N, C-alpha and C positions, 0 to 999 in steps of 0.2 A: 504494500500500500504506500503511495507517495505521501511524504510528510507535508501537510498543508498548514502546519502550525506557524510557519513564518512566510506568510504570503507577501509578495512584493506590493508596496504601495502604488497607487495609480501614477502613471508617468506625469511629470511636470516639465514644462518647457519654459526656460528662462531666456528672454530675449534681451540682448545687451547691445547698446549702440551709443556712440558718441553724440548722436543727434537725438531725434525724437522717437526712434524705433519704428517709424511708419513703414519703411521698406520691408524690414524683416517681419514685422507684425502682419503685413499684408500677405507676404509669402507663406507664412505659417498658417494663417487663417484660410488661405486658398487651398492649402493641402488638407487641413483638418475637416473641411466641409465634405471631403470625400469619405470621411469616416463618421457618419451621422450618429453612431452609437458610442463615440469615444467619450471618455471621462477624463480627458487630459486637461489639466489646468495650465493656463498661460499667464506668465507674469512678465512685465516689462521693466527694464532698468535703463531709462534714457539718460543722456548726459554723462555717460560712463567715461572716466578718465584714468581708471586704475586704482583710485583711492579707496573705493569700497569693494575691492576684489575679494577680500576675506569674507565679507557678508554674503556675497553671491555664491562663493564656493561652499560656504557652510550650509546655506539653505539648499543648494543643489544636492549636496550629499545626503541631507536629512530627508529630502522629498523625492528621491529617485529622479533627479532632474537631469535634463540634457540642456546644455547651453548653446544657444543659437546667437550668432553675433554678426554685425555689419560694421566693423571698426575700420576706419580709414587710416588710423595711425598704426604704422607697422610695429612700433615699440609696444604700444598698449595691446595690440592684437597678439603679439608674440608672448607677452607676459600672461595674458589670459589663457592662451593655449597651453602654456607651460604649467600653470597652476591646475588646469583641468587634468592634464596628464598625470601630474603628481598625485592627485586625489582620486584618480580612477573615474573621472566624470567625462562622459561623452560630450563632444562639442561639434558644432557644424559651423564652418567658416564660409559665409556667403561672399566675402570680399577678397580674402587673401589669394586664392589661386588665380583669379582673374587679374588682380593687381600685379602679382608676380609676373604673369605673362606679359602684361603691358609694359612693365619696367624692363623686361628683357629686351624690349624694342628700343630702349634708350630714353624713355620718358621718365620724369620724376614727379611723384605725387607731392602736392602741397599739404596733404594730410589735415584738411580743415573740416571737422565734423559739421553736418547740417548745411553744407555749402549748396547742395542741390536745391534745398527748400529756400535758401536765401536768394539764389538766382531766380527761382521761379515763384517768388513771394506773391506777385499779383495774381497768379493762377490759383495758388492755395488760398489766398484771401477771398477770391470769388467762390471757391468751393465751400469754404467755411461759412461764408455769408448765405449761400443758397441753402446749405444744410440748416443753418439757424432759422432762416425764413420759413422753410417747410415745417420745422418743428414748433413754430409759433404762429401758424396760420389759424384763422378763424377762432381766436381767443384761447388757443392751447397754451399751457404753461404760463399763465399770467404772472406767476411769482418771479418769472425771469424777464419781465418787461424792461427792467432797469438795465439789462445788457444790450438792448436794441439800440442801433443808431437812430432808427426812425420807427415811429409807431403810427399806423393808419387806423382810423376808426370811422365808422359810418354804418348806414342801414344795409340790409341785404341787397345785393346786386348793384352796389355803388362802385364796384370794381376794385375792392380792396385786395383780393388775392392776385389777380393778374398784374396789378400795379406793384405789389410787394415782390412778386417773383421777378418781374422785369428789372426792378432796381437792384435786387440781390445779384443779378447777373453781372453787375458792375461793382460788386464788392460791398454793397450796403447791407447790413444786418437789419432786416425789416420784420416787425411783428404787426399783426393786424387784429383788431378787436371789434366784433360785431356789436351793433347797438340794436336791441330788441325792445319794442314798446312794452312797458310793464315789468321789465327785468333790469335791475341795477347793474351797470357795468362793474367789472372788478375794481376794488379799491386801489389796486396797484396802478391803474391808469391815471389816477390823480396824484400819485406819489412820485412819479418821474418828472423830469424837467419838461414843463409844458411846451418848451420850444422844440422839443423832439416829437411832439404829437401833432398830427395833422388830421383835421376833420374833413371828410370828403362830403361836400355838399352837392346834392343832385336834385333837379326839379322832378316833381312827381309826374309831370307830363311826359318826361323822357323815361322815368323809372318804370312806370306801369307797363309800357310795351316790352321793356327788357325782362320784366318778371313774367309777363305772359308767354314770351318765347321760352323761358326757362321751364314753365309749367308744361308746355307742349313737349319739350325735350325729355322731361322725366315722367311724362304721362300722368300728371297729377292735376287736381282742380281744387285749389284753395281760394275760396271767394274773397276772403279778407286780404289775401296777399296782393291782389290786384284791384281791390276796391278803392276808389278814389278818396273817399273820406278817411278810410283807415290808413292809406298810404300817406295822406297829408298829415295825419296825426304822428305817424312814424317819423316823417321828415322834421316836423316841429319838435318832436322829442329829441331827435339827434342834434338839432340846432341848440337845444337847451343844454345838452351835455357838452357841446363844444364851448358854449359860453361859460358854463360852470367851471370847466377845466382850464379855460384861458388858452385853448388850442388854436393853432393857426388854421384858418379855414381855406380850403382849396375847392373851387368850383370845378367839378369834373363832368358837368352836363355836356354830353355830346363832344367830349374832348378826347383826342388820341392819348393813349397811355404814355407815349414818348413825351408829349407836351406836359402832361401832369408830372411825370418823373423829373423832367428838367426843371420845372417850377419848384418842386419840393426840394430837390437837392441843391438848387441855387439858393433858396431861402435858408436852409439849414447850414450851408457852408458860410453864408454871410453872417448869420446870427451867432453860430458857435465856433466859427473859425476853422472848421474842418478843411484841411488841405489835402484833397484826394484827387489824384490825376484822373481817376475813372470818371469824375463828373464831366470832364470834357469829352468823354466818349459817347455821351447820351445825345444823339442827334435826332432831329425831326424835321 
């Protein structure tokens, strides 16, 4: 009978990088999805310079760990590999073999961690902004409104989501909060700097046809949603919230998204002194 008294603990993967661990983490996750039943834990150690090597080695030994690394510094990489060998810890070097091959061609590395992200900062800024915006659409996560560059608020079908997404493509972190008649908006909306909050004003004459199209598209029939009296009350309620919060009002009635985005980013840049090159890329 096999001795099962000393079962191995589940495998752990320790990702080590001089940068933010994004490259290695993506590679590891891309592999692990091929094993849907895995119970492998993944831990990341960004900004590694060799100072906390004892901590990583100790944890890896205790937790049946394998060390995966993307270290561009040859000295730091060699030190980590040596310590792993000394302690019987398996390690996977994503950078070393290719770096060695390139240097055999006579090139010399500048060994600067995080350089790829620095060079491509505008791209990553846009990706981060788009992710933030999608996670704060339609009133989601109101407790995080304080982290938004711009907050849009208005009634249903005033164009909050498409405008938010459009601006996020240029690096702005945008949250949007719906205003519903009879429901108080989240208190957080009134706790952020009102200069970052924009109320989208829209005429009921333009709004009603937009809502009617929406009802046809989703095969629904809500009488109050397109009733002129009710819609007028909604618009009046939204205006009262704009006034209460001291928000900047933008008239979006029959206005292209590009035009509204340019107006909003222009105002917030002037008021708060944001100096972002991306504002100049919004054309209409």
